C-alpha positions as CSV (number, residue, x, y, z in Angstrom):
1,M,0.0,0.0,0.0
2,S,1.4,3.3,-1.1
3,V,0.6,6.6,0.7
4,V,1.7,9.8,-0.9
5,S,1.6,12.6,1.6
6,S,3.4,15.2,-0.6
7,K,1.3,17.9,-2.2
8,V,3.6,18.0,-5.3
9,P,1.9,16.4,-8.3
10,E,3.3,13.0,-9.2
11,S,4.5,14.2,-12.6
12,R,6.9,16.5,-10.7
13,Q,8.1,13.9,-8.2
14,T,11.3,12.0,-8.8
15,V,11.2,8.3,-8.5
16,Q,14.2,6.3,-7.3
17,T,14.8,2.7,-6.6
18,G,16.0,1.7,-3.1
19,P,18.7,-0.9,-2.3
20,H,16.0,-3.6,-2.0
21,G,14.2,-2.7,-5.2
22,E,11.4,-0.7,-3.4
23,R,10.1,2.4,-5.1
24,I,11.0,5.7,-3.3
25,E,9.2,8.9,-4.4
26,Q,10.7,12.2,-3.5
27,P,9.4,15.7,-4.2
28,P,11.8,17.8,-6.3
29,A,14.3,19.8,-4.5
30,L,13.6,23.5,-4.4
31,R,16.0,25.4,-6.6
32,E,16.8,29.0,-5.8
33,D,16.7,30.0,-9.4
34,L,13.1,29.0,-9.7
35,V,12.1,31.3,-6.8
36,G,11.5,34.9,-8.0
37,P,13.6,37.8,-6.8
38,T,12.4,39.6,-3.7
39,P,11.2,43.2,-3.9
40,E,14.5,44.3,-2.3
41,E,16.5,42.5,-5.0
42,L,14.4,44.1,-7.7
43,E,15.0,47.5,-6.1
44,V,18.8,46.9,-6.0
45,R,18.7,45.8,-9.7
46,R,16.8,49.0,-10.6
47,R,19.2,51.2,-8.7
48,R,22.2,49.5,-10.3
49,R,20.7,49.9,-13.8
50,L,20.0,53.6,-13.2
51,A,23.5,54.0,-11.8
52,K,25.0,52.3,-14.9
53,W,23.1,54.6,-17.2
54,G,24.1,57.6,-15.1
55,Q,27.8,56.5,-15.5
56,I,27.3,56.2,-19.3
57,I,25.8,59.7,-19.5
58,T,28.5,61.1,-17.3
59,L,31.2,59.6,-19.5
60,I,29.6,61.2,-22.6
61,F,29.4,64.6,-21.1
62,V,32.9,64.4,-19.6
63,V,34.3,63.5,-23.0
64,L,32.4,66.4,-24.6
65,E,33.6,68.9,-21.9
66,L,37.2,67.8,-22.3
67,A,37.0,68.0,-26.1
68,I,35.7,71.6,-25.8
69,L,38.4,72.4,-23.3
70,F,41.1,71.1,-25.6
71,R,39.6,73.2,-28.4
72,V,39.8,76.3,-26.2
73,G,43.4,75.5,-25.2
74,L,44.4,74.9,-28.8
75,K,42.9,78.3,-29.9
76,L,44.6,80.0,-26.9
77,I,48.1,78.8,-27.8
78,A,47.5,79.6,-31.5
79,A,47.9,75.9,-32.6
80,N,48.4,75.3,-36.3
81,P,44.9,74.6,-37.6
82,A,46.4,72.5,-40.4
83,S,47.7,69.9,-37.9
84,P,45.7,66.7,-37.9
85,F,45.0,66.8,-34.1
86,A,43.8,70.4,-34.2
87,Q,41.6,69.6,-37.3
88,F,40.2,66.5,-35.5
89,M,39.3,68.6,-32.4
90,Y,37.8,71.4,-34.3
91,Q,35.7,69.0,-36.4
92,M,34.6,67.0,-33.5
93,T,33.5,69.9,-31.3
94,G,32.1,72.1,-34.2
95,P,28.6,70.6,-34.2
96,F,28.3,71.0,-30.4
97,L,29.5,74.7,-30.5
98,A,27.3,75.6,-33.5
99,P,24.3,76.8,-31.4
100,F,26.6,79.2,-29.6
101,A,28.4,80.6,-32.6
102,G,28.2,84.4,-32.8
103,L,26.9,84.7,-29.2
104,T,29.7,87.0,-28.1
105,V,32.8,88.5,-29.7
106,T,35.9,86.4,-29.8
107,P,38.9,88.4,-28.8
108,T,42.2,87.7,-30.6
109,V,45.8,88.8,-29.7
110,D,48.7,87.8,-32.0
111,G,46.9,84.7,-33.3
112,S,45.7,83.6,-29.9
113,I,41.9,83.3,-29.8
114,L,39.8,83.3,-26.6
115,E,36.6,81.4,-27.7
116,I,34.1,82.8,-25.2
117,P,31.2,81.0,-26.9
118,A,33.0,77.7,-26.2
119,L,33.2,78.6,-22.5
120,V,29.5,79.4,-22.5
121,A,28.8,76.1,-24.2
122,M,30.8,74.3,-21.5
123,A,28.7,75.9,-18.8
124,A,25.5,75.2,-20.7
125,Y,26.4,71.5,-21.3
126,S,27.2,71.2,-17.6
127,V,23.8,72.5,-16.6
128,L,22.2,70.2,-19.2
129,Y,24.1,67.2,-17.7
130,V,23.0,67.9,-14.1
131,L,19.3,68.4,-15.3
132,L,19.4,65.2,-17.3
133,I,20.8,63.1,-14.5
134,R,18.2,64.5,-12.0
135,I,15.3,64.0,-14.4
136,M,16.4,60.5,-15.0
137,W,16.5,59.6,-11.3
138,V,13.1,61.4,-10.6
139,I,11.3,59.6,-13.5
140,F,12.8,56.1,-13.1
141,Y,13.4,56.0,-9.4
142,P,10.5,57.9,-7.7
143,A,10.4,58.5,-4.0
144,K,8.5,55.9,-2.1
145,A,5.8,56.8,0.4
146,R,8.0,55.5,3.2
147,D,10.7,58.0,2.1
148,A,8.2,60.8,2.1
149,A,7.0,60.0,5.6
150,K,10.6,60.6,6.9
151,Y,10.5,64.2,5.6
152,E,9.8,66.7,8.4
153,P,9.5,70.3,7.1
154,D,11.1,73.1,9.0
155,L,8.5,75.3,10.6
């Protein structure tokens, strides 16, 4: 007489043969990968994903700011515009500085050029970076009710 007390359907049970030929039914072992992630784990994943995107955006803006800074430096030292490096820097930063062209005068002294519009562009792109990062976190990682409950306004 066989009594199965397990609530696992028989199709999921494993059947083994004992040392004397008897049939031994065992429920399947629980595997951790079949259990879904906890809400805390999902929260950690979401924060890591947002942090990774934040790092990517930061890298893009840092490279842009450094390129513009190199351009300003090259213009200040009156670098030869025919050199391949100078041409590369001017061509790479040109589209990003186009909206700021003609914004202010560009003073020159003995071939050295101070590109004030490029400095304004650096400030503008810095503000854009900060806004983009903040908006990304506000949209994709909103404050929880428990976080808002911790807030005590100054009276």
